[in-house]
N, C-alpha and C positions, 0 to 999 in steps of 0.2 A: 504494499500500498504505500501512497504518496504522504508527503508531509500533511496536506490538509486534511486526507482522511483519518491519519493518526491522530491529530489534533482533537477531531470530533470525536473519536472513539473515547479518547482519554479523559476529555472534558465530560462526556455524558458518564462516563464511569465516575468521575468525581463527583457530579451531581447526586447521581444514585447511591453513591456510599454515603456521603455528606449530608444530604438533604433528608428531612423527616416529613411525613405526610405527603400532602400535595401541593408543598410550596412552589416547587418548580416543575414536577412532572406528576400527574394522575396514574394509577394502576391501570386505568383504561388506556391511556397514552400508551403505555410500556406495552400493554398486550397487543393493542393495534400495531405497533411499531414491529414487533417480532411477527405477527401474523402477515404483514405486508412484507417483511424480510424474507420469510420462508415462502411467499408465494411466487415472489420476484426469482427466487434460485431454491427449486426444489433440493432436497439433500440427497446428494450422489450415492449411487450403490457401490461405486468403487472407493476402496480406502485410499488409492494412490491420489486422488483429488480431494480427499476429505479436508486437508489443512487449507488447501486454495478456498473451498466452499465456506470453511469455517470463518475466515477472515472476511470474505464477502458479505456473508450473513451478518456478522457483528458491524461491519462499515455500514451497510444498508440500515440496520436497525438504530445505529447511532446517528446517521444523517437526519432521519425523520425526527427521533427524538430531540436532536440539537435544536432543529427548527421550531418544534413546540416549546423547547425550554426559553429560546430566544425570544419568542412571542410573548413570553410571561416575564422575563428578565433581560431586556436588552442589553444591560451592562456586561453580560456574560460574554458579548462579542469581543471584548478586550483580550480574552485569552485566546480566540481563534488565529491570531498572527503574532508577529515579534511585537513585543512592548516598545511604546515610542521611545523610550532610553536607549534600548538596543539599537533601533533605527538610526537614533542620533549618532550614536558612537560609531556606527558603521561608517557613516558619511562625514561626520565631526571629525575623528580623529585624523584620517588622511590627511583633510586639509589644514587641521592644527599642525600637523607635521610639515607640510608645505612651508607654512607660514613661519614656524619655529626656525627651519633652515634658512629661509630668507633673512629673519632678524638676527639670528646668532652671527652668520658672517659679516653683516653689515654692522653690526653691535661693536664686535670684538677686535676687527681690523677693518676700519672704513678705508684705509687709504694705503694699506700696506699687506704684504704676503708675509706672513710670520711663519716660516717655516716648522715652528714648533706651536703654532696657534692653538690656544686650548679648546676652542670650539671643534675645529677641524679633527685634532688628535684625539681628544677624548672621545668624540663620536665615533672615531673609527675604530678605536681600541674598545669600545662599548661593543660595537657590532660584532667584532671578532672574537670577543668573550663570549656572546650569545651563540654564535655559529659553534663554538667549540661545546657550549652547553647543550645546544640541541644535538650535536652530534652524538656526546656521551648519553643524552637522555634517549635518543633512537638506539644507541646499542644495549642500554639496559631493557627497554622495551622488546628488542630482540631476543634478548636471554630470558628473560622473565615477563612475559606478556601479562599485562594487567589491564582492566576494564577502566577507561577513563570516563569522568563524569565531571562537566564543567559546572561545579557548583559556585564558582565565580559569576558564571552567566545566570544561573538560577537567582543568586541574591541581586545581580543588576536588575533583571527581570523584575524582581518582587519590588524594587524601589520605585518602579512605574506604575504599580497598582493604584487605582484611584483610592485616597484616603477617606472617601465618603462611603465605601462600601460597609454593608452590614456585615455582622458576624458570620452568617451563614454564607456570604458571597467570599469573605477572606478563608473560610475552612475550605470551601470547595476550590479556591484558587491555590491553597497549599498543597492540597492533595494532587490537583492535575500538575502542578509544576514539579512535585516530587516525582509522579510516573513519568513525566516528560523528560525531564533529566536522566532518568535511568533508561529510556527508550533511545532518546536523541541526544544524550549528553555528550559523546563524542563528535557528533556534528556540530553542535552547537560550539563546543571548543575550537573546532576547525575554522569554523567561520571568524571568531574572535581572534585566532591566530593569523587568519588571512588578513584582518583589519589591521592589527600590529605590525605584521610584515610591510604592508601597503604603506601605513604610515610613516615607518623607517626609510623606505625606499624614497619617498616623496621627499622627506626631511633631506636626505642625500641631494636629491634634485635641486631642492630650494637652496642648499649649500652652493651648488656648483652655479646656478643662475646668479646667486649674489655675487659669487666670485668673477664671473665673467661681465656682470653689468658693470661693476665697479671699474672695469677699464674703459670704459667709454668715458667716463667723466674724471678720472685722476690716472697718474703715472705710478704705477706699483713701487714700492720701496721693499726690496725683498731682503731678507736676512733673517738673524735669530739671536736672541740674548740667552745664554744659558751658563750656571755657574758650574755644572757638572760635564756637559757634552761640548767637546772640542771638535774641528773640523774634521779629523781622522775619523771621528766615531760618527758623525752626522755621515760623512761619506760613505762608511760601511753599511749604516742604515738605509740610506736614501738609494743607493747604487743598487743594493739587494732586493728592495721593494721596488723599484723601477725594472730591473730585469723580468720580475714577475708579471709586471704590467705591459711589457712591450714598450715602454717610454724611452725616449732618447737618452744615450749613455750619460753618465754624470762623472765629471773627474774630480780628483782630489785639488786641483787648481780651483775649479769652479767653486768649491766648499770654501777653500782658504779667502778666496774673494768676497764671498758673501758673509764672511764672519763678522758680527756685529754690524752687517749691513752698511759698511762704509765703501766697498768697491762695487756694488751692484750697479749694471747698465741697464737701458730701457729693455733690451732684449731678454734679460732675465725674468722681467715681470710676465711676459707671455710664456717663456718656458714653463716657469713654476706654476702658472694659472691654470695651463694646460695638464701639468703633471698631477696637480691636486684633484682636478676634474676627472682625469682617468682614473684615479684611486677611488674617488667617491663614487663613480658610475660603475666600474669595473669590479670594484672590491665590496661595494655595500649594495647599492641600488639593483644591481642585475641578480645577486644572490637572492635579494630580499624578494624581488618580483618573481624569480622562480618558486620560493617558500610559498608565497601568497597564493601562485597558482595551483601548487601542489594542494594546499591546506582547503582551497576552494573545490577542487577537484574530490577530494575525500569527502567534504562536507555533502556536495552535491549526490556522489555515489550512495553515501549513507541515507540520506533523506529520500531518495528515491527507490529503496527497496527496505522499508521498515517492516519488521515483523513483531506482532505482539507476543507478549508472555503468555501463552495459552495456559499455563500452569497457575495463573493468578487466580485466587478464590472467585473473584467477581465473575471471569470468564468462564470459569468452571461450573459455577452454580448456574449460569444463565444457559450454557449448552445442555447441562444436564435436564433443564426444564424442558429442551426442544430437542430431545433425542442423541444428545452428544454420548461420548464415550463413559462408561463407568468409572467412577471415582473412589479411589480406596485411599483412605487416610492412614499413614504409617505413624503410629505414635508411640514415641520414645519417652516414657516415664524416667525421670532422673530422681533418685534416691526417695522414692515413694512407691508404693503399691495399692492399686485402686481396690475398694471393695466392689461386691455386686452392684450396689447402688451407685457407686461412682463410675462403674463401666457403663451402667444405663444411661446415667448423666453424660458421659462422653459420647455415646451413640447419637444420644439427642443433640448435643452440640455439634457434632460431625455434619449431621444432616442439615442443622440450620445454617452451618458456614458454608458445606460444599454442595449443598443440594439435597433435595429428597431421597435421591438415589445413591448417595454416598453411604459408604461403610466404614468403620474403623477397623484398623488391624493392629491390636495391642502388642506391643513387644515385651519381652521380659524387662523388668526395672534394672536400671543401671545403678549400682552403688556409689555413694558419695566418693568422689575422687578418681572412679574408674574411666576408662577411655569408652568411647562410643562403639557399639557392635556394629557389623555389616549390615547394611539396609536389606531388607529382603527383596528377591526379585519378583516382580508382576507379569501378568499377561500382557503381550504388546497393546492389546485392545483397551486395556484400563488405564486411567489418568491417575497418577500418583500425587499425592500431597504429603509431606513430611512435617510433622508437629513434634516439637520439643515439650513435654510436659513439666513443669516445675511447680511447687507449692507456693502460693503466694505469701505465706509465713517466711520462708527461708530468706536470707539475707544475701544478694548476689554478690558472688565473687570471681574477680577476673581469673584466678588460677584454676578454679573448678568449674562453676557455671559458664564462665566464658570460654574456657576452652572446650568443655563439651560442646557448646552451639558452633564454635569454629569448626571442630571435627566433623559434626553432621553437615553443615553447610558445606565444607570440601567435598563430600561424599554426594550431597542431594543437590547442590547448587542453589535452590532457593528453599526456605523454611518458614515456618511459623513458629512463636514461642507461645503457648498457653500456659496462663496461671491458674491454679485451682485455689479459689478461696474459700472452700469448704471449711476446711478446718481453723484457719485464721478468723473467719467471720464467727464461728460459734463460740468463741470466747470474747465476743466484743458486746459491750453494751448496746441496745437498738439505738440510743441517742446518738452514740459517738461511732456507729458502724460506717456509715457511707464516707464519713471524712477519713478514718482510718484506712479505708478500702482505697480511696482515691490516693491518699500518701504513699501508701504501698505500691500501687500501680505506677505512680509518678516515678518511684525509686528505682523501678525495673525498666522503664520506659528508657531513662535517662542512662542506665547501665547497657542496655541494648542498641541504643543509637537508632539507625534506620532499619533495624529488625522489625517485622509485623508483630505487635503483641496484642493479645486479648486474654480478658479475664472472664474465667467461667465459675460458677459455682456449680460443681459436678455432683454434690449431694445436698439435697434439700434438708435444713434442719427444723426441728420442731420449731413452730412460732415466726417462722421466716418466710418471707414471699417467694 
């Protein structure tokens, strides 16, 4: 699916997950959208085309529901495209880079070519360090590939959301942005990288334009002043760089004559203006433009073939309600053993979370401090959901609970953490129960970060709802 379709799907998912009642979408609208999507593309009999049909069904349903939601709340349309701040940065940063290059060279050396000009030298060295850093980063990713998510892009987009939004709109926007960064974070990061590379290239072009423009109004004074660099050292440096750039040869006599700027002639101004122009264009602008083009290519390729994570519980439940594959929730209890009542509550929670056809597959409990067991193999026609079950009363510890979650995530890819509040809430007075449960849940959410966390009361106690 393309970018616009993916945005529609994730925005509808956020609306259905975060909104309550019929504030944005009614049950009748959801049923009508599902029926229309099924009628437009009947379910194929071939398993080979099942993934294609699944995404097409979800997209058609989302596009219809989004139109209904926008009719009720037009302000949601702000999430359908790039935030205005991102658009401003995409166009404003390159222009700012060009202006900075023009101003820097005019301001630092208005009537001279300083061979050790701070503006030119620091700019070239900074770009050289950037190139080295990018090469090392690329090598690291080649040796140990990691998923890249542009959380900077998410933060910038969040700054552009309207301040007048209500709390439900903010909840929907946060949910959408989190899902969008997981799906298209690398593409968003590539777009930002392209903008930064283009800005640096235009800054170099601005410096060259300023350097050459000064020659129309003044005769350059060429030289340098340095306490530590003499003519021999300057000749070694500039002659070497000049050979790499294919510039005209520089002799030691030239550098001796230019030392302290006392022996320069008019022709030296043209020579060194062209030397620095060649360095800025070939050594900075050209590589930056190549990097910007590669980043844009990566972004377009990623955004042109987006694929949903169909293991997401929202999609699992939706597909299960419309004849999708059976879902099995592999539940891994940690340092706890469920009673028969708890197992019954677990089955109810699994059906509520993953759809009425979902079934739990409860694994043997893992003792405190032990490593995770291997996940069981399931038939190919079943959808697997992995759930780690902790007790809400436990205090989360990085070396035990955190290590266990990381081990399971490495084997499963995606998982959810469920917290059973049964034992904890049984010892709380009714008046303080809600506040204490909320505090405990917040503690676990802070500990687990971006991992999906849900709290269930698997065993109902006497006198509790």
